[in-house]
N, C-alpha and C positions, 0 to 999 in steps of 0.2 A: 152613359150607362146608368140605368136606374137601379136602385136598391130594392130588395124585397121588403115587405112589411117587417118591421123589427122592433124590439124593445132593447134599448141599450142602457146598461147600468155602468156609470163611470167608476173607476177604482177609488175615487174619493168616498169616504164612508157616508157622507150625508147628501150626496147629489144623485138624483134619479132623473133619467131623461127618457121620455116616451117619444118614439119617432115612428111615424106611420106614413108610408107612401100610398097614395090612392091613384089608380089608373081609371080614367073615365073611358068613354066610348072609343076614343082614338088614343093610341099609345103615346102620341106626342103631347097629350094634354095631361101632364102629371101634376099632382098637388102634394106638397110636403107639409105635415103638421108636426109640431114638436111642443111638448109640455114639459117644463122643467120644474121640479119640486124636490125638496129634501126627501130621502127615503125614510128618514125618521123624524117625526114631528114631536115636539116637546111641549107639554102643558106646563106652565101657564104662559108660554111665550108666543110672540107673533112669528109667523113664517111667511115666505114669499113664494108665489107661483107665477110662472111666466108662460106665455103662449106665443109661438112663432108660426107663421104661415107663409109659404111662398108657392106661387102657382103661375101657370102660363096664361090663364084666361080669367078675366074679371067677372065671373058669374057670382051674383050675391049668394052668400051662405050664412048660416047661423051656427056659431060654435058655443058650446057650453062645457065648462070644466066643473065637476062636482066632487066633493069629498063625501063618501058614503061610510058611515060608522054606526055603531050600535045606538048612539045618541040621535041619529037621524041623518038626513042629507043636508049638506050645506053647499050652495052654489058659490063657487069661487070666482068664476069668470062666465059671463054671458055676453056675447058680442055678435052683432050682425056685421059682416065684412063684405066689402065689394072691391077692395084694393087688391093688387097683385101680390104685394108683400105686406105683412102685418106683424107687429111685435108689441106685446103688452104685458106688463108685470103688475101684480097687485099683492098687497099684504093682507093676511087674515089672522084672526086670533084662534089658536087651537082650543077646541072645546074641552071642558073639564071631564076627566075620566077618573075612575077609581083605581084601575090598574092598567098595565100595558094592554093594548089591543091592536089587532090588525084591521086596517080600514082599506078602502079602495078609492083611487082617483079614477074618475070616469070622464073621458072626453067624448062628446057627442057632436057630430058634424051633420047638419041638415043642409042638403043641396036641393035644387029644384026637383030633381027626379030620384033622389036616393038619400039614404041615411047611413052613417057610419058611426060605430061605437067601439071604443077600446077601454079596457079596464086593467088597472095595475095596482098591486098591493103596496101599502105603506104601513109603517109601524108608528103608532102613537104611544108615547111614553110619558109617564108622570115623573117630574123631577122632584126630588126631596130637598128641602132646605136644611142645610147642616150648619152647625156653629163650631168654629175652630178657636180654641183658646191657647195662645202661646205665652209661656212664662219665660222669665229671664234665667231660670235655672231649673233643673229637673226635680229637685226635692227641697222642701222647706221644712225647717224645724218649727215646733209649736211656738206661736207668737211672732214669728218672723214675717216681715212685710216684704212683698215682692212687687215686681212690675209685670203687667200682663197686657196682652193685645187680643181683642176679640174680633173675629172676622166671620161674617155670615156669607154663605155661598150656596149655590144650587149644585146638587149632585147629578152627574150625568152617567151614573153607573150603567154598564151594559148588561 
């Protein structure tokens, strides 16, 4: 049984899966493409994108996965594939942004006689660095010396 073209979003807050079934000239020649990437990308961190392909016929194709944002297009994966099954993951640095923005992940598949393109939204967020100071008691009297611990962390406020 073949599934219709679909976009699946897992219940996990940061995982997005794009899944596309393509039917060629004959119904038995089915190809499945999947791109997995977090639905929220955080600057200044690195993120990972994965591409999976399974098909019944080893016809050479070219697959490109691109991140489109206001800052421009960034090619995350570009791969010529002739195998029946293929899996590849790569890390990329999230570009600097001034405020949160909606971007797009675009998968383009070029086959000998056709082209397929799928676009899905992702959110790019800027994380703020926060400093947390913990003391050994809540209030000090003037001149009193205390113990403290300083911790820096990144804020992932939604």
